[in-house]
mmCIF file of the N, C-alpha and C atoms, coordinates in Angstrom:
data_MODEL
# 
_entry.id   MODEL 
# 
loop_
_atom_site.group_PDB 
_atom_site.id 
_atom_site.type_symbol 
_atom_site.label_atom_id 
_atom_site.label_alt_id 
_atom_site.label_comp_id 
_atom_site.label_asym_id 
_atom_site.label_entity_id 
_atom_site.label_seq_id 
_atom_site.pdbx_PDB_ins_code 
_atom_site.Cartn_x 
_atom_site.Cartn_y 
_atom_site.Cartn_z 
_atom_site.occupancy 
_atom_site.B_iso_or_equiv 
_atom_site.pdbx_formal_charge 
_atom_site.auth_seq_id 
_atom_site.auth_comp_id 
_atom_site.auth_asym_id 
_atom_site.auth_atom_id 
_atom_site.pdbx_PDB_model_num 
ATOM 1   N N  . LEU A 1 1  ? -143.850 -77.707 38.819 1.00 0.00 ? 1  LEU A N  1 
ATOM 2   C CA . LEU A 1 1  ? -143.204 -76.886 38.043 1.00 0.00 ? 1  LEU A CA 1 
ATOM 3   C C  . LEU A 1 1  ? -143.050 -75.605 37.822 1.00 0.00 ? 1  LEU A C  1 
ATOM 4   N N  . CYS A 1 2  ? -143.521 -74.991 38.898 1.00 0.00 ? 2  CYS A N  1 
ATOM 5   C CA . CYS A 1 2  ? -143.418 -73.327 39.084 1.00 0.00 ? 2  CYS A CA 1 
ATOM 6   C C  . CYS A 1 2  ? -142.534 -73.295 39.987 1.00 0.00 ? 2  CYS A C  1 
ATOM 7   N N  . ALA A 1 3  ? -142.189 -74.137 41.152 1.00 0.00 ? 3  ALA A N  1 
ATOM 8   C CA . ALA A 1 3  ? -141.139 -73.807 41.756 1.00 0.00 ? 3  ALA A CA 1 
ATOM 9   C C  . ALA A 1 3  ? -139.529 -74.422 41.490 1.00 0.00 ? 3  ALA A C  1 
ATOM 10  N N  . ARG A 1 4  ? -140.086 -75.118 40.081 1.00 0.00 ? 4  ARG A N  1 
ATOM 11  C CA . ARG A 1 4  ? -138.929 -75.832 39.702 1.00 0.00 ? 4  ARG A CA 1 
ATOM 12  C C  . ARG A 1 4  ? -138.317 -74.581 38.533 1.00 0.00 ? 4  ARG A C  1 
ATOM 13  N N  . GLY A 1 5  ? -138.824 -73.975 38.228 1.00 0.00 ? 5  GLY A N  1 
ATOM 14  C CA . GLY A 1 5  ? -139.242 -73.085 37.067 1.00 0.00 ? 5  GLY A CA 1 
ATOM 15  C C  . GLY A 1 5  ? -138.587 -71.754 37.807 1.00 0.00 ? 5  GLY A C  1 
ATOM 16  N N  . GLY A 1 6  ? -138.338 -72.038 39.038 1.00 0.00 ? 6  GLY A N  1 
ATOM 17  C CA . GLY A 1 6  ? -137.857 -70.195 39.867 1.00 0.00 ? 6  GLY A CA 1 
ATOM 18  C C  . GLY A 1 6  ? -139.223 -69.142 40.496 1.00 0.00 ? 6  GLY A C  1 
ATOM 19  N N  . LEU A 1 7  ? -140.249 -69.701 39.847 1.00 0.00 ? 7  LEU A N  1 
ATOM 20  C CA . LEU A 1 7  ? -141.274 -68.822 40.218 1.00 0.00 ? 7  LEU A CA 1 
ATOM 21  C C  . LEU A 1 7  ? -142.054 -69.109 41.960 1.00 0.00 ? 7  LEU A C  1 
ATOM 22  N N  . PRO A 1 8  ? -142.558 -68.080 42.315 1.00 0.00 ? 8  PRO A N  1 
ATOM 23  C CA . PRO A 1 8  ? -142.831 -68.156 43.774 1.00 0.00 ? 8  PRO A CA 1 
ATOM 24  C C  . PRO A 1 8  ? -144.181 -68.890 43.388 1.00 0.00 ? 8  PRO A C  1 
ATOM 25  N N  . LEU A 1 9  ? -144.570 -69.775 45.209 1.00 0.00 ? 9  LEU A N  1 
ATOM 26  C CA . LEU A 1 9  ? -145.751 -70.693 45.304 1.00 0.00 ? 9  LEU A CA 1 
ATOM 27  C C  . LEU A 1 9  ? -146.696 -69.634 46.207 1.00 0.00 ? 9  LEU A C  1 
ATOM 28  N N  . ALA A 1 10 ? -147.924 -69.823 45.946 1.00 0.00 ? 10 ALA A N  1 
ATOM 29  C CA . ALA A 1 10 ? -148.736 -69.497 46.913 1.00 0.00 ? 10 ALA A CA 1 
ATOM 30  C C  . ALA A 1 10 ? -148.759 -69.909 48.325 1.00 0.00 ? 10 ALA A C  1 
ATOM 31  N N  . PHE A 1 11 ? -149.097 -68.949 49.601 1.00 0.00 ? 11 PHE A N  1 
ATOM 32  C CA . PHE A 1 11 ? -149.168 -69.869 50.798 1.00 0.00 ? 11 PHE A CA 1 
ATOM 33  C C  . PHE A 1 11 ? -150.337 -69.951 51.324 1.00 0.00 ? 11 PHE A C  1 
ATOM 34  N N  . CYS A 1 12 ? -151.354 -70.929 51.447 1.00 0.00 ? 12 CYS A N  1 
ATOM 35  C CA . CYS A 1 12 ? -152.354 -71.662 51.279 1.00 0.00 ? 12 CYS A CA 1 
ATOM 36  C C  . CYS A 1 12 ? -152.943 -71.633 52.963 1.00 0.00 ? 12 CYS A C  1 
ATOM 37  N N  . THR A 1 13 ? -153.190 -71.084 53.695 1.00 0.00 ? 13 THR A N  1 
ATOM 38  C CA . THR A 1 13 ? -154.087 -71.882 54.750 1.00 0.00 ? 13 THR A CA 1 
ATOM 39  C C  . THR A 1 13 ? -155.218 -72.874 54.720 1.00 0.00 ? 13 THR A C  1 
ATOM 40  N N  . GLU A 1 14 ? -155.801 -73.015 55.946 1.00 0.00 ? 14 GLU A N  1 
ATOM 41  C CA . GLU A 1 14 ? -156.812 -74.494 55.575 1.00 0.00 ? 14 GLU A CA 1 
ATOM 42  C C  . GLU A 1 14 ? -158.335 -73.637 55.298 1.00 0.00 ? 14 GLU A C  1 
ATOM 43  N N  . ASN A 1 15 ? -158.346 -72.156 55.250 1.00 0.00 ? 15 ASN A N  1 
ATOM 44  C CA . ASN A 1 15 ? -159.461 -71.710 55.187 1.00 0.00 ? 15 ASN A CA 1 
ATOM 45  C C  . ASN A 1 15 ? -159.244 -70.514 54.262 1.00 0.00 ? 15 ASN A C  1 
ATOM 46  N N  . CYS A 1 16 ? -158.066 -70.534 53.447 1.00 0.00 ? 16 CYS A N  1 
ATOM 47  C CA . CYS A 1 16 ? -157.786 -69.295 52.578 1.00 0.00 ? 16 CYS A CA 1 
ATOM 48  C C  . CYS A 1 16 ? -158.582 -69.512 50.946 1.00 0.00 ? 16 CYS A C  1 
ATOM 49  N N  . GLY A 1 17 ? -158.779 -68.298 50.905 1.00 0.00 ? 17 GLY A N  1 
ATOM 50  C CA . GLY A 1 17 ? -159.164 -68.617 49.296 1.00 0.00 ? 17 GLY A CA 1 
ATOM 51  C C  . GLY A 1 17 ? -157.801 -68.058 48.717 1.00 0.00 ? 17 GLY A C  1 
ATOM 52  N N  . VAL A 1 18 ? -158.491 -68.376 46.875 1.00 0.00 ? 18 VAL A N  1 
ATOM 53  C CA . VAL A 1 18 ? -157.295 -67.810 45.920 1.00 0.00 ? 18 VAL A CA 1 
ATOM 54  C C  . VAL A 1 18 ? -156.666 -66.155 46.066 1.00 0.00 ? 18 VAL A C  1 
ATOM 55  N N  . SER A 1 19 ? -157.708 -65.296 46.426 1.00 0.00 ? 19 SER A N  1 
ATOM 56  C CA . SER A 1 19 ? -157.096 -63.905 46.841 1.00 0.00 ? 19 SER A CA 1 
ATOM 57  C C  . SER A 1 19 ? -156.480 -63.758 47.972 1.00 0.00 ? 19 SER A C  1 
ATOM 58  N N  . GLU A 1 20 ? -156.981 -64.684 48.829 1.00 0.00 ? 20 GLU A N  1 
ATOM 59  C CA . GLU A 1 20 ? -156.239 -64.612 50.022 1.00 0.00 ? 20 GLU A CA 1 
ATOM 60  C C  . GLU A 1 20 ? -154.550 -65.180 50.673 1.00 0.00 ? 20 GLU A C  1 
ATOM 61  N N  . ALA A 1 21 ? -154.457 -66.001 49.278 1.00 0.00 ? 21 ALA A N  1 
ATOM 62  C CA . ALA A 1 21 ? -152.801 -66.872 49.371 1.00 0.00 ? 21 ALA A CA 1 
ATOM 63  C C  . ALA A 1 21 ? -151.707 -65.772 48.820 1.00 0.00 ? 21 ALA A C  1 
ATOM 64  N N  . PRO A 1 22 ? -150.930 -65.618 50.032 1.00 0.00 ? 22 PRO A N  1 
ATOM 65  C CA . PRO A 1 22 ? -149.756 -64.641 49.689 1.00 0.00 ? 22 PRO A CA 1 
ATOM 66  C C  . PRO A 1 22 ? -148.806 -65.362 48.931 1.00 0.00 ? 22 PRO A C  1 
ATOM 67  N N  . LEU A 1 23 ? -147.998 -65.070 48.072 1.00 0.00 ? 23 LEU A N  1 
ATOM 68  C CA . LEU A 1 23 ? -146.517 -65.534 47.768 1.00 0.00 ? 23 LEU A CA 1 
ATOM 69  C C  . LEU A 1 23 ? -145.798 -65.814 48.622 1.00 0.00 ? 23 LEU A C  1 
ATOM 70  N N  . PHE A 1 24 ? -145.352 -66.657 48.800 1.00 0.00 ? 24 PHE A N  1 
ATOM 71  C CA . PHE A 1 24 ? -144.286 -67.426 49.084 1.00 0.00 ? 24 PHE A CA 1 
ATOM 72  C C  . PHE A 1 24 ? -142.856 -67.170 49.519 1.00 0.00 ? 24 PHE A C  1 
ATOM 73  N N  . LEU A 1 25 ? -142.216 -66.273 50.004 1.00 0.00 ? 25 LEU A N  1 
ATOM 74  C CA . LEU A 1 25 ? -140.839 -66.291 49.376 1.00 0.00 ? 25 LEU A CA 1 
ATOM 75  C C  . LEU A 1 25 ? -140.242 -66.360 50.219 1.00 0.00 ? 25 LEU A C  1 
ATOM 76  N N  . ASP A 1 26 ? -138.730 -65.775 50.301 1.00 0.00 ? 26 ASP A N  1 
ATOM 77  C CA . ASP A 1 26 ? -137.800 -65.672 51.308 1.00 0.00 ? 26 ASP A CA 1 
ATOM 78  C C  . ASP A 1 26 ? -137.550 -64.491 52.025 1.00 0.00 ? 26 ASP A C  1 
ATOM 79  N N  . GLU A 1 27 ? -136.529 -64.473 53.515 1.00 0.00 ? 27 GLU A N  1 
ATOM 80  C CA . GLU A 1 27 ? -136.752 -63.334 53.899 1.00 0.00 ? 27 GLU A CA 1 
ATOM 81  C C  . GLU A 1 27 ? -136.760 -61.756 53.149 1.00 0.00 ? 27 GLU A C  1 
ATOM 82  N N  . ARG A 1 28 ? -135.844 -61.886 51.713 1.00 0.00 ? 28 ARG A N  1 
ATOM 83  C CA . ARG A 1 28 ? -135.636 -61.175 50.943 1.00 0.00 ? 28 ARG A CA 1 
ATOM 84  C C  . ARG A 1 28 ? -136.510 -60.717 50.178 1.00 0.00 ? 28 ARG A C  1 
ATOM 85  N N  . GLY A 1 29 ? -137.405 -61.565 49.710 1.00 0.00 ? 29 GLY A N  1 
ATOM 86  C CA . GLY A 1 29 ? -138.524 -61.166 48.495 1.00 0.00 ? 29 GLY A CA 1 
ATOM 87  C C  . GLY A 1 29 ? -138.268 -62.261 47.808 1.00 0.00 ? 29 GLY A C  1 
ATOM 88  N N  . HIS A 1 30 ? -137.360 -63.116 47.972 1.00 0.00 ? 30 HIS A N  1 
ATOM 89  C CA . HIS A 1 30 ? -136.859 -64.096 46.606 1.00 0.00 ? 30 HIS A CA 1 
ATOM 90  C C  . HIS A 1 30 ? -137.695 -65.635 46.627 1.00 0.00 ? 30 HIS A C  1 
ATOM 91  N N  . PRO A 1 31 ? -138.297 -66.048 45.471 1.00 0.00 ? 31 PRO A N  1 
ATOM 92  C CA . PRO A 1 31 ? -138.850 -66.871 45.269 1.00 0.00 ? 31 PRO A CA 1 
ATOM 93  C C  . PRO A 1 31 ? -137.662 -68.346 45.669 1.00 0.00 ? 31 PRO A C  1 
ATOM 94  N N  . HIS A 1 32 ? -138.129 -69.473 46.550 1.00 0.00 ? 32 HIS A N  1 
ATOM 95  C CA . HIS A 1 32 ? -137.110 -70.425 47.622 1.00 0.00 ? 32 HIS A CA 1 
ATOM 96  C C  . HIS A 1 32 ? -137.211 -71.251 46.429 1.00 0.00 ? 32 HIS A C  1 
ATOM 97  N N  . ALA A 1 33 ? -137.619 -71.315 44.809 1.00 0.00 ? 33 ALA A N  1 
ATOM 98  C CA . ALA A 1 33 ? -137.249 -71.884 44.056 1.00 0.00 ? 33 ALA A CA 1 
ATOM 99  C C  . ALA A 1 33 ? -137.276 -73.427 44.456 1.00 0.00 ? 33 ALA A C  1 
ATOM 100 N N  . ARG A 1 34 ? -136.308 -74.381 44.082 1.00 0.00 ? 34 ARG A N  1 
ATOM 101 C CA . ARG A 1 34 ? -135.903 -75.812 44.336 1.00 0.00 ? 34 ARG A CA 1 
ATOM 102 C C  . ARG A 1 34 ? -135.909 -76.147 45.628 1.00 0.00 ? 34 ARG A C  1 
ATOM 103 N N  . ALA A 1 35 ? -135.541 -75.479 46.767 1.00 0.00 ? 35 ALA A N  1 
ATOM 104 C CA . ALA A 1 35 ? -135.629 -76.232 48.202 1.00 0.00 ? 35 ALA A CA 1 
ATOM 105 C C  . ALA A 1 35 ? -136.752 -75.833 48.615 1.00 0.00 ? 35 ALA A C  1 
ATOM 106 N N  . ILE A 1 36 ? -137.731 -75.426 48.570 1.00 0.00 ? 36 ILE A N  1 
ATOM 107 C CA . ILE A 1 36 ? -139.429 -75.876 48.705 1.00 0.00 ? 36 ILE A CA 1 
ATOM 108 C C  . ILE A 1 36 ? -139.776 -76.850 48.166 1.00 0.00 ? 36 ILE A C  1 
ATOM 109 N N  . LEU A 1 37 ? -139.550 -77.384 47.147 1.00 0.00 ? 37 LEU A N  1 
ATOM 110 C CA . LEU A 1 37 ? -140.149 -79.079 46.902 1.00 0.00 ? 37 LEU A CA 1 
ATOM 111 C C  . LEU A 1 37 ? -140.391 -79.709 47.309 1.00 0.00 ? 37 LEU A C  1 
ATOM 112 N N  . ARG A 1 38 ? -139.465 -79.696 48.758 1.00 0.00 ? 38 ARG A N  1 
ATOM 113 C CA . ARG A 1 38 ? -139.874 -80.891 49.510 1.00 0.00 ? 38 ARG A CA 1 
ATOM 114 C C  . ARG A 1 38 ? -141.202 -80.979 50.213 1.00 0.00 ? 38 ARG A C  1 
ATOM 115 N N  . TYR A 1 39 ? -141.290 -79.771 50.606 1.00 0.00 ? 39 TYR A N  1 
ATOM 116 C CA . TYR A 1 39 ? -142.646 -79.577 51.388 1.00 0.00 ? 39 TYR A CA 1 
ATOM 117 C C  . TYR A 1 39 ? -143.918 -78.991 50.307 1.00 0.00 ? 39 TYR A C  1 
ATOM 118 N N  . VAL A 1 40 ? -144.082 -78.839 49.123 1.00 0.00 ? 40 VAL A N  1 
ATOM 119 C CA . VAL A 1 40 ? -145.186 -78.483 48.282 1.00 0.00 ? 40 VAL A CA 1 
ATOM 120 C C  . VAL A 1 40 ? -146.272 -79.617 48.521 1.00 0.00 ? 40 VAL A C  1 
ATOM 121 N N  . ALA A 1 41 ? -147.108 -79.104 49.060 1.00 0.00 ? 41 ALA A N  1 
ATOM 122 C CA . ALA A 1 41 ? -148.673 -79.567 49.275 1.00 0.00 ? 41 ALA A CA 1 
ATOM 123 C C  . ALA A 1 41 ? -149.132 -80.391 50.046 1.00 0.00 ? 41 ALA A C  1 
ATOM 124 N N  . ASP A 1 42 ? -147.558 -80.546 51.477 1.00 0.00 ? 42 ASP A N  1 
ATOM 125 C CA . ASP A 1 42 ? -147.581 -81.000 52.490 1.00 0.00 ? 42 ASP A CA 1 
ATOM 126 C C  . ASP A 1 42 ? -147.923 -79.952 53.706 1.00 0.00 ? 42 ASP A C  1 
ATOM 127 N N  . PRO A 1 43 ? -148.877 -80.102 54.811 1.00 0.00 ? 43 PRO A N  1 
ATOM 128 C CA . PRO A 1 43 ? -149.384 -79.513 56.173 1.00 0.00 ? 43 PRO A CA 1 
ATOM 129 C C  . PRO A 1 43 ? -148.304 -78.824 56.318 1.00 0.00 ? 43 PRO A C  1 
ATOM 130 N N  . VAL A 1 44 ? -147.725 -77.605 56.606 1.00 0.00 ? 44 VAL A N  1 
ATOM 131 C CA . VAL A 1 44 ? -146.725 -77.064 57.601 1.00 0.00 ? 44 VAL A CA 1 
ATOM 132 C C  . VAL A 1 44 ? -146.663 -76.376 58.049 1.00 0.00 ? 44 VAL A C  1 
ATOM 133 N N  . PHE A 1 45 ? -145.674 -75.860 59.240 1.00 0.00 ? 45 PHE A N  1 
ATOM 134 C CA . PHE A 1 45 ? -146.044 -74.656 59.993 1.00 0.00 ? 45 PHE A CA 1 
ATOM 135 C C  . PHE A 1 45 ? -144.787 -73.450 59.790 1.00 0.00 ? 45 PHE A C  1 
ATOM 136 N N  . VAL A 1 46 ? -144.656 -72.286 59.686 1.00 0.00 ? 46 VAL A N  1 
ATOM 137 C CA . VAL A 1 46 ? -143.883 -71.589 59.398 1.00 0.00 ? 46 VAL A CA 1 
ATOM 138 C C  . VAL A 1 46 ? -143.840 -70.204 59.929 1.00 0.00 ? 46 VAL A C  1 
ATOM 139 N N  . ILE A 1 47 ? -143.025 -70.094 60.674 1.00 0.00 ? 47 ILE A N  1 
ATOM 140 C CA . ILE A 1 47 ? -142.992 -68.705 61.102 1.00 0.00 ? 47 ILE A CA 1 
ATOM 141 C C  . ILE A 1 47 ? -142.225 -67.734 60.312 1.00 0.00 ? 47 ILE A C  1 
ATOM 142 N N  . GLY A 1 48 ? -143.398 -66.446 60.246 1.00 0.00 ? 48 GLY A N  1 
ATOM 143 C CA . GLY A 1 48 ? -142.238 -65.317 59.260 1.00 0.00 ? 48 GLY A CA 1 
ATOM 144 C C  . GLY A 1 48 ? -143.195 -64.467 59.329 1.00 0.00 ? 48 GLY A C  1 
ATOM 145 N N  . ARG A 1 49 ? -143.126 -63.308 58.094 1.00 0.00 ? 49 ARG A N  1 
ATOM 146 C CA . ARG A 1 49 ? -143.975 -62.136 58.513 1.00 0.00 ? 49 ARG A CA 1 
ATOM 147 C C  . ARG A 1 49 ? -144.760 -61.623 57.169 1.00 0.00 ? 49 ARG A C  1 
ATOM 148 N N  . ARG A 1 50 ? -145.654 -61.073 57.269 1.00 0.00 ? 50 ARG A N  1 
ATOM 149 C CA . ARG A 1 50 ? -146.300 -60.777 56.178 1.00 0.00 ? 50 ARG A CA 1 
ATOM 150 C C  . ARG A 1 50 ? -145.982 -59.241 55.574 1.00 0.00 ? 50 ARG A C  1 
ATOM 151 N N  . VAL A 1 51 ? -145.786 -59.412 54.258 1.00 0.00 ? 51 VAL A N  1 
ATOM 152 C CA . VAL A 1 51 ? -145.666 -57.938 54.088 1.00 0.00 ? 51 VAL A CA 1 
ATOM 153 C C  . VAL A 1 51 ? -146.645 -57.446 52.584 1.00 0.00 ? 51 VAL A C  1 
ATOM 154 N N  . GLN A 1 52 ? -146.902 -56.392 52.884 1.00 0.00 ? 52 GLN A N  1 
ATOM 155 C CA . GLN A 1 52 ? -148.030 -56.178 51.671 1.00 0.00 ? 52 GLN A CA 1 
ATOM 156 C C  . GLN A 1 52 ? -146.762 -55.279 50.411 1.00 0.00 ? 52 GLN A C  1 
ATOM 157 N N  . VAL A 1 53 ? -146.478 -55.543 49.049 1.00 0.00 ? 53 VAL A N  1 
ATOM 158 C CA . VAL A 1 53 ? -145.824 -54.614 48.478 1.00 0.00 ? 53 VAL A CA 1 
ATOM 159 C C  . VAL A 1 53 ? -146.577 -54.264 47.064 1.00 0.00 ? 53 VAL A C  1 
ATOM 160 N N  . GLY A 1 54 ? -147.217 -52.994 47.163 1.00 0.00 ? 54 GLY A N  1 
ATOM 161 C CA . GLY A 1 54 ? -148.260 -52.283 46.244 1.00 0.00 ? 54 GLY A CA 1 
ATOM 162 C C  . GLY A 1 54 ? -149.848 -53.631 46.379 1.00 0.00 ? 54 GLY A C  1 
ATOM 163 N N  . ASP A 1 55 ? -150.086 -54.062 45.500 1.00 0.00 ? 55 ASP A N  1 
ATOM 164 C CA . ASP A 1 55 ? -151.226 -54.687 45.948 1.00 0.00 ? 55 ASP A CA 1 
ATOM 165 C C  . ASP A 1 55 ? -151.188 -56.490 46.008 1.00 0.00 ? 55 ASP A C  1 
ATOM 166 N N  . VAL A 1 56 ? -149.987 -56.573 45.947 1.00 0.00 ? 56 VAL A N  1 
ATOM 167 C CA . VAL A 1 56 ? -149.435 -58.045 46.610 1.00 0.00 ? 56 VAL A CA 1 
ATOM 168 C C  . VAL A 1 56 ? -148.802 -58.539 47.730 1.00 0.00 ? 56 VAL A C  1 
ATOM 169 N N  . THR A 1 57 ? -149.716 -59.370 48.644 1.00 0.00 ? 57 THR A N  1 
ATOM 170 C CA . THR A 1 57 ? -149.384 -59.887 49.485 1.00 0.00 ? 57 THR A CA 1 
ATOM 171 C C  . THR A 1 57 ? -148.457 -60.808 49.586 1.00 0.00 ? 57 THR A C  1 
ATOM 172 N N  . GLN A 1 58 ? -147.088 -60.734 50.554 1.00 0.00 ? 58 GLN A N  1 
ATOM 173 C CA . GLN A 1 58 ? -146.202 -61.827 50.842 1.00 0.00 ? 58 GLN A CA 1 
ATOM 174 C C  . GLN A 1 58 ? -145.940 -62.267 52.022 1.00 0.00 ? 58 GLN A C  1 
ATOM 175 N N  . PHE A 1 59 ? -145.427 -63.391 52.090 1.00 0.00 ? 59 PHE A N  1 
ATOM 176 C CA . PHE A 1 59 ? -145.214 -64.210 53.247 1.00 0.00 ? 59 PHE A CA 1 
ATOM 177 C C  . PHE A 1 59 ? -143.999 -64.643 53.128 1.00 0.00 ? 59 PHE A C  1 
ATOM 178 N N  . ARG A 1 60 ? -143.397 -63.481 53.730 1.00 0.00 ? 60 ARG A N  1 
ATOM 179 C CA . ARG A 1 60 ? -141.924 -63.936 53.691 1.00 0.00 ? 60 ARG A CA 1 
ATOM 180 C C  . ARG A 1 60 ? -140.974 -64.730 55.144 1.00 0.00 ? 60 ARG A C  1 
ATOM 181 N N  . ALA A 1 61 ? -140.565 -65.681 54.664 1.00 0.00 ? 61 ALA A N  1 
ATOM 182 C CA . ALA A 1 61 ? -139.731 -66.759 55.550 1.00 0.00 ? 61 ALA A CA 1 
ATOM 183 C C  . ALA A 1 61 ? -138.394 -67.572 54.955 1.00 0.00 ? 61 ALA A C  1 
ATOM 184 N N  . SER A 1 62 ? -137.734 -67.897 56.295 1.00 0.00 ? 62 SER A N  1 
ATOM 185 C CA . SER A 1 62 ? -136.408 -68.348 55.610 1.00 0.00 ? 62 SER A CA 1 
ATOM 186 C C  . SER A 1 62 ? -137.090 -69.759 55.466 1.00 0.00 ? 62 SER A C  1 
ATOM 187 N N  . ILE A 1 63 ? -136.471 -70.571 54.383 1.00 0.00 ? 63 ILE A N  1 
ATOM 188 C CA . ILE A 1 63 ? -136.903 -71.917 54.318 1.00 0.00 ? 63 ILE A CA 1 
ATOM 189 C C  . ILE A 1 63 ? -136.574 -73.034 55.486 1.00 0.00 ? 63 ILE A C  1 
ATOM 190 N N  . ALA A 1 64 ? -135.659 -72.507 56.133 1.00 0.00 ? 64 ALA A N  1 
ATOM 191 C CA . ALA A 1 64 ? -135.273 -73.443 57.574 1.00 0.00 ? 64 ALA A CA 1 
ATOM 192 C C  . ALA A 1 64 ? -136.293 -73.257 58.560 1.00 0.00 ? 64 ALA A C  1 
ATOM 193 N N  . SER A 1 65 ? -136.851 -72.431 58.625 1.00 0.00 ? 65 SER A N  1 
ATOM 194 C CA . SER A 1 65 ? -138.390 -72.148 59.723 1.00 0.00 ? 65 SER A CA 1 
ATOM 195 C C  . SER A 1 65 ? -139.445 -73.074 59.301 1.00 0.00 ? 65 SER A C  1 
ATOM 196 N N  . VAL A 1 66 ? -139.382 -73.625 57.827 1.00 0.00 ? 66 VAL A N  1 
ATOM 197 C CA . VAL A 1 66 ? -140.393 -74.473 57.610 1.00 0.00 ? 66 VAL A CA 1 
ATOM 198 C C  . VAL A 1 66 ? -140.877 -76.048 58.143 1.00 0.00 ? 66 VAL A C  1 
ATOM 199 N N  . VAL A 1 67 ? -141.829 -76.350 59.383 1.00 0.00 ? 67 VAL A N  1 
ATOM 200 C CA . VAL A 1 67 ? -141.532 -77.622 59.670 1.00 0.00 ? 67 VAL A CA 1 
ATOM 201 C C  . VAL A 1 67 ? -142.677 -78.156 58.829 1.00 0.00 ? 67 VAL A C  1 
ATOM 202 N N  . ARG A 1 68 ? -142.493 -79.528 58.674 1.00 0.00 ? 68 ARG A N  1 
ATOM 203 C CA . ARG A 1 68 ? -143.517 -80.191 58.150 1.00 0.00 ? 68 ARG A CA 1 
ATOM 204 C C  . ARG A 1 68 ? -144.212 -80.639 59.726 1.00 0.00 ? 68 ARG A C  1 
ATOM 205 N N  . LEU A 1 69 ? -145.813 -80.845 59.327 1.00 0.00 ? 69 LEU A N  1 
ATOM 206 C CA . LEU A 1 69 ? -146.603 -81.281 60.522 1.00 0.00 ? 69 LEU A CA 1 
ATOM 207 C C  . LEU A 1 69 ? -147.015 -82.774 60.521 1.00 0.00 ? 69 LEU A C  1 
# 
């Protein structure tokens, strides 16, 4: 529902805690919105970059870089 509503999702690794899960955004810092729906809750491999904006950690990557495992 969050992605459908245009909100960013958290990007969790296998061992991450809630406080360690960065927001998963596109290369410009915007939510992926509906484009990310096909990958929600699936294990994926993504190449991107980690960005710190104030106290918020972001993981920015193109939707084209998301590969389902």
